[in-house]
Structures are given as C-alpha cells and as structure tokens.
N, C-alpha and C positions, 0 to 999 in steps of 0.2 A: 306174542303180540305182533301185529302187523303195523308198519309205519302208517301214520295218518296222512291224509291228503294235505299237501303243502301248497295250497292255492296261493299264487302270487310270487312264489320263489322262481328265480331264474332257472332255465332248463339245464344249462351247462355250468357245472361247478367243479373246482378242484376236489380231489378225493377227500381231504380233511374237512372241507365245507360240506360235501355230500354226507359225510358221517354225522356231522352236527345236525344237518337237516333231518336225517333219518332218525337220530336219537330224539330230536324234538318231536317228531311224529309219534314215536313210542311213548314219550312222556305225556303227550296230549291224549293218547288212547288210554294210558294207565290211569290218568287223573279221574276219568269217568267210569272206570271199571268197578264192579261190585267189590266192597271191602274184602269179601272172602277170596276173590280172585287175586286181589292185591297181596293179601297175606300169603297165599299159596305161591305166588311168584317170588315174594321175598324169601320164603323158605328154600326154594330151589337155589336162589342166588346165595343165600347164607350158607347152604350146604356146600356149594362150590368153594366159597371162601374158606370155610372151616377145613375142608379136605386139602386145599392148597396150603393152608397154614400148618396143618399137621405134617404135611409132606416135606416142607422146605424151611420151617422155622423151629429151631430147638426149643425156644421159649414156649411157643404155642403147642408144640408136640407134647411137652410135659404137662402143660395146663389142660389141654383137651383130654389127655389120658386120665389125669387126676379127677376130672369131672365125670368120668365114666362114659364118655361119648365115643362111639365108633365112627371115625371120619369116613368110613366106606359105606356106612348105612344111610338110608334116606334121613334127611334132617327135618325135624318138626320145629315150628317156632317155639313150642313150649320147652324145647331142649336148651334154648338160649340161656335161660335163667339158671341152668346148672353151672355155667361159667361164672367165676367171681368177677366183681367189678375191677376194671383195669384203671388204676390210679395214674396220675401224672408222675408220681414218684416211681411207679413200676416202669413207666416208659423211660424215665431218666436212667434208671439202674440197669435196664435190660435191652437197651436200644439195639446193640449188636445181635443179640440172640433173637430179637423179634423180626429181623429181616427175613424175608422169604423170597429171595432172588432165585429164579430158576436158571439153569445153565443157558447161556445165550442172551441173558438180559444185558443190554448195552447201556452205556452211560447216559444216552439220551432217553432211556426208558424210565429212569429213576430221577425224581425231582426232590431234592432235600428242601425242607423248610423249617423254620423255627417260629414258635409262638412268641407273642410280644412280652410275655412275662407279667401280664396284667393281673394274674391270679397270685403273683408272688413266686411262681414256680414255672420257669420257662422250660419248654421241652422241644426237642428236635425230632422230627419224623421224616419219613420218606414216602412220597406219593408215586403211584404207578401212572406215569404221564399218559401212556396210550389210552387209558380209561378215564383218568381224572380230568384231563384237559377238555376233551370233547363233551363229557358230561357236564362240566362246569359251564361251558359255553352254551350248551343246549338249555340248561336250567336258567341261564341269564336271559336267553330268548323267551323262555316260558314266562318269566316275570314280565318282560316287555309286552308280550301278547296279552297276558292276563289284565294288565292295567292300561291297555289300548293307547300306548304312547305314540305320538306322531313324530317319527324321527326326522321329518323335514323341518321341524321347529327348533329354535335355539335351546341348547343345553349348556348350563353352567356347572362346573365341577369345582368343589371347594373341599379338598381333602389334604391330608398331611403328606401323602407319599408321592406326590407328583411335582414336576417342575412347572412353572408358569408357562402357558402357551396361548397364543392367539392365532387366528386364522386356521384353526383346525376344524375337524368335523367329528361326528359320532363315529366311534371306532368299532372294531369287530366285537362280537359276532353280528351286531345289528347291521353294520355297513355291508356285510356279505349278501344280505337278503333284501334290504330296503334302501330307499333313497336316504343318503346320509346328509343331514342338515348341518348348520354351523354349530360350533362349540367353542368354549373357552375354558381354560384351566387355571386355577390359582391354588397355591399351597397355603394351608392354614398356619404353617410354620413361618411364613414370610409375609403373608397378606393379612392385615387386620380385618376384623369384622366391618369396621367403618369403611375401609377401602373396598372391600368386596361388595358392600351394599351400594356404594357409588357406581360400581361396574354394573350391578343388577339394574339400577335405575336407568343407566345409559343403554344397556343392551336388551333388557326386558326378556330374560330367558323364560321359556314356558316350563322348563324343568330344571331343578337344581339338585345335583347329587352331592350329599354331604353327610356329616355326622349329626346326630341329635344335639350334641353339645354345641356344635357350630351353628345349627339352626337357632337354638335358644339365644346364642350370642348375637346373631343377626337381628332377631326379633327385638332383643333388648335395646340395641342401638337404634332401630327404627322407632321404637316407642319413646326413647330418650329424645330423639330429634323431633318427635311429633310428626313424622313424615308419612305421607300417604304413598304406599308403594304400588308399582304396577303389579297386577295379579300374577301369581305363579300357579300353574296347573297342579304340579306335584313336586314335593320334596321327596327325593328318592334316597332313603337312609339305610345305613347298615352300621355294623361294628359295635354300636352301643345300644342299650335298651331305650325304647321309646315309651314315654309315659303318656297318660291321657292329657296331662297338662301341656306337654309339648305339642300334641296334636291340636289342642284347642288354641295354643299360641300361634301355630302356623295358619290356622283358619282365620283367626282374628286379625293378624298383621298382614298376611299375604293372600288371604282367600284361598289357601292351598290345602290339598289333601296330602297327608304323609303316607307314602307307600314304602313299607319297610321290608328288608330282607334279613334273614337270620343265617349266620354262617360262622364257621371257625376256620382258622388257618390250617388245621390238621385235616379236615374232612371236606372243606368247601361249603357249598350251599346246603343248609339243613331244612329251611322252611321259607316260604314267601307269604307275604300278607295276602289275605283273601281279596279277590277283585271287588267284592261288595262290602265286606265288613272289615273291622279293625283287627280281627284275630288272624291266625296264621294257619296255613296248610303245610303239613310235613311232606317233604319230597321223598316219599317212601320208595320210589324206584332207585334212589341213591343211597338212602340210609335207613337203618332201623333206629328209631328214637324212642327211648323209654323215659318215663318220669317216675322216680322211685322215692320212697320215704327214707328215713335215717337207718332203717333196717334193710334197705335195698329191696323192699317189697313194692309192687306196683301201686301207684297212687290212683285213686278214683278221680274222675273229672271234678274240677273245682278245688282240688287240694294241691297246694304248692309242694313241689318236690325237686329232687336233684335230677339233672339231665344226664343220661347215658346215651352214647351214640355208637353204632356199629356202621362203619363205612363199607358199603358193599363193593366198592371199587378199590379197596386198600390192599392190593396184591403185593406191592413192594414191601410193606411193613403193616401187617394186619392190625387194625384197631377194632377190637370187639368188646362191647360193653365198656367203652372208654368214658370216664367221668370228666366232663368238661369243666366243672366248677360253676356251672350255671344253675339257676333255679327257674322253673317254669310251671305252668298249670295246664293240664289237659282240658279240652273242651268237648262238648257233645258234637253231633253231626251238624252240617251246614246246609243251608237252603240255596246255595249259589249254583248247585249242579256239580261241584267238585266233591268227590267222595273220599279224598285223602284225609287222614286223621287231622284233627284240629288241635292247635295249641291256643288256648284262650288268652294266654299272656306269657311273655318272656320277662321274668322279673330281674334278670341281670345276674351278675356274679354273686356267688354265695358270700364273698368277702364284702359285698356292698350292703349287707344287712347287719344292723345292730342286733345283738342277742341280749335280751333283758335277763335279769337274774332268774326269772321263772322259766327260761328257755324260749320264750316267745320271740319271733323274729319281727323286726321293724325295718322297712326299707329306708335307706339313706337318700334315696332319689327323690327328695322333695325340693320344690323350687321356691327359694326364699324371695326371688324377684316378684313372685305373685303374692306372697304373704306381706311383703313390704314394698309396694309399688313406688312409694315416694322416695325411696333410697337410691333409685337408679342402680340397682345391683346388676352388674354385667357378668359376673362369674363367681362361682362358689366352690369350695372344696371342704370336705369333712375329714378330720383326722381323729383317730381314737388311739390314745396312748395305753401302754400296758397297765397303768394304774386305773384305767377306766375313763379318765377325763377326755372330753370331746372338745376339740378345737375347731372352730368354724373360721375359715379364711374367706374374705370377701374382697372382690375388686368392684369398685363402684364409681359412678360418674361424679360423685360429690363426696365430701367428707361425711363420715358417720359419727355422730357425737356419742357421749357415754350413754345417754338415754336410749338412743337407737340400738346400740350394741346390747344394752340390757334387754330390750324388747326381743331382739333376735335370740338371745340366750334363753329367755323365758319360753319363746315359741318352740325352739328346738327341744328344750328340756321337757315341755309339756307333751310333745309328740312321743317322747320316750318314757312317759310316766315318771319324769324327774328321777330316773334311776342313776343318772351320771351327772357329774358337774360339767358345765358348759362354759367355755371361754371363747370370746369372739375377737378376731383381729381384722383390721382393714389393711390390705396390702396393695402396693402399686402394681404388682404382677404376681401371678400364681404359677408355680412350677408344676408341670404334669410329668416330670421325670422322663421326657422323651417318648412316652408311650402313645400308641395310636388311640387307645381307649381312655377316655376321661372318666375314670372311676369316681363314683360319688363319694366313696369312703376309702381312705387309706389307713392302714394300721401301722403304728409306730412302735418299735420294739424297745421302748424305754419309758420311764415315768415322765409325766408332763413337767416342764419347767419353762420359765419365761424364754430361755434360749432354745426351747423345743422346736421353734420354727425351722431350725436347720437340721432336725433329726432326719435320718434316712428312712425311706419307706421300706416296709417289708416286701 
C-alpha cells in the first residue's frame, strides 16, 4: 500500500509524527480497498507475526507446531483456525513463555499493561511500543477524520483516569496536524454528574468524550432538573457498550450523536463506529477479529458470538486468537464507502448476560430510568448471587416506596421470563469496585442474604 494524500498536514514534522501521518495514509487507503486485497494483506501480516512468534516465544513455538503449521511457509487466513483459542487464563499462566523479545529489544520498546479485571480475570501483557503507539495514534486520527470533528471547537472530557484540568487544548495526535481548540477535563471519580452538567452549561462544548454510563448519568440529571441543555454535536464514547437506548437518550437530551470506539487494553483500537451508521467497522489493518460460537466455529452475520482478536502488531507478546470475553454480532457490508468488515453490534462482556435455564442469553444492559421515568433513577447495578437471586441496586433522586420496588422487581423478572427471584434495594451510593468499566451485571460468589450487599464481586 502507498500512503494516501495528507492534504492539510504541515510539511515539516518530527520523525514520530511523520510515521503517524504515513500510517494514517495507509489506513485510509486500506479502508477502501477490495475485501480480497484486505484479507491478502492481513495474511501476509499474520504470517510475519506467526513466524516471529515461533522463532522467539517458547509458548507459541509449541502451540504453532502442535497445530501443524510450518512458520516458514506462506500463511493463508484459513490456517488461523487451526490454532486453539487463547484464553485469559492461558495468558495468566504462560506470560513469561509468551514473550517474543528479539535480541537488542530495549526497555523502551516494551510497554507492559494490565487489564482492569472487569471480566473477573485480570491479565498482564506486553505491547511492542514502536508499532503499537503510532498505530494507536493513527487510528485515533482515523476516527477523528471519519466523524469530521472540528478541533477548533470546545472539547469536554469526563473520564475516570485523568486529573481535572482547565485552560488546556486538544492533545496529540490531533494537535500535531490540526488547530487545537480549547478543552477541559474532569474526573468521574471526583466530579459529580451534576457538577459536570453545570460546567457543560457554562462552557457549551461541541464534543464530550466520556463513558456511556457517565452519559446516561448526565442525561438523567438534566431530565431531573427539567433543564434545556445547549446542544452537543457528538458524545465520543469508549470503554463500555453503547445501547440503542443510550443513543436515543443523547439525542433527546443533548441533540447529540454518539460516536463510539471499540477497544481493549491488550490490543488497542479494534473498531470505530461507521461515519454514517451506528454499526462499526473493524480496523483490519491492526487486528484480525473473529466472532465465533460456543464451539469456536465462525458465526454468520446476525448471530451473537464470542470475540477473538489477533493483534497484528503484538510482537513483544503475541496475542493470536485471544478471547476478550466480549460478545458481538457481525454485520453485512456497508454503503458508506468503507469496505472494512462490519460489526452490527457490540453486546458487551459475556459476564453481563443472564443465562436462562434453557441456555438463552438475556442482556443485563437495560435502562430502568426509561422504564420508570417517574422514579428519577440516576444509577443502577445488577448483582446475581450463586443461588440465582438477582439484586437490583438503585440510586435515585427521591425515595422509592415498596410499590415502586415491587414494580421494578416485576419488570426485571418479566424480562428474564421470571426465571430468578428479584430483590430491589435503594442505596445512597453504588460501588463500582474501582473499575473503569461500569458493568451492568456483577456475579457474587455466595448465596443471597440481606447482608449480601457487602458481598465481594467475582
């Protein structure tokens, strides 16, 4: 692939910024290539990764040999499925043997990172920084260009991992290539939704980068106040699944479109929301993403399945057919002009689904604030105990009486075919155990009891 034309970029850039610019050009060329060319390019990249893994990683050398794959031979995409699924437990148990550091690899080339443990099983991996970082930044610019954001306008950032900041501006990589407008940052850990909403009213950001759960909290407060909010162009979301109800809430309260990004700590960006539609395009130049059934066979479009990813840049610690713990649905082609594979929906973590006695999955990501608008529900959390009992924790703007709690219990029970008993509590605050991802469902490893509110999460 040849780098695409970067009209509007400065002519003179430092080497690292030049690399990001050129990678972005290649991503733009790749996104419009015929699917057969995309798959052929992936096969070459995958063959290089497999050859590297076999040469430098004891774990992968044994696994590749056991699959009957000759790492010196040309690699076809159909060969990928010979390799077994790589579980999070595999990574935990074999981290040292999975490393594939070549002689001369310096400490600055390897970037360790750990997952949040939102699946209940935290893992530690190593990323090859010379590839990972510029690809991550180029893919960030790709999302920015797809959604035609104007970086001269105000940006508000409301996430858990930053310190509060004022008088700042849009940061890299956008500031490398475009005029950087004003921005402000607030932490969800220290700034309430009420306080952030006041700042939004004062500063009127065109864009707000946050989590879907924080967006819902902002909308709930605005509705509670009966406030008319200044319009927001886009809520830029990541980290948690976005539901159709969340998108509708953003439009109703803020007049905003939600533009979502799908990522994981281990591999970086996996997919960006389509510029035209609400579905996603897989970033196939960075990753091979599979959606498989419970037997690890490919799912057809429209069928929910488990997400496996192969990070094509994972040379420090190869991740090949790695199971994220997410569920997603493949889609058909798209009419937007982008030929990358389509994800029709990202359904969230597998742990966020109730499993009914007949094996049917039901999502726990339903919004009780929409079902009971008169209760001023600001926050909700589901817990399922080992005995099957479901506990619904609610934070609301007013007291919820026994009749209201009974209605909520009937509503939740009805969504689950009344397969489990439901208990409802109102709490002054809800603990999210310090995790970045506000999971809709937590599993508790003990039977339900009245004192169960203090039970530890799995």
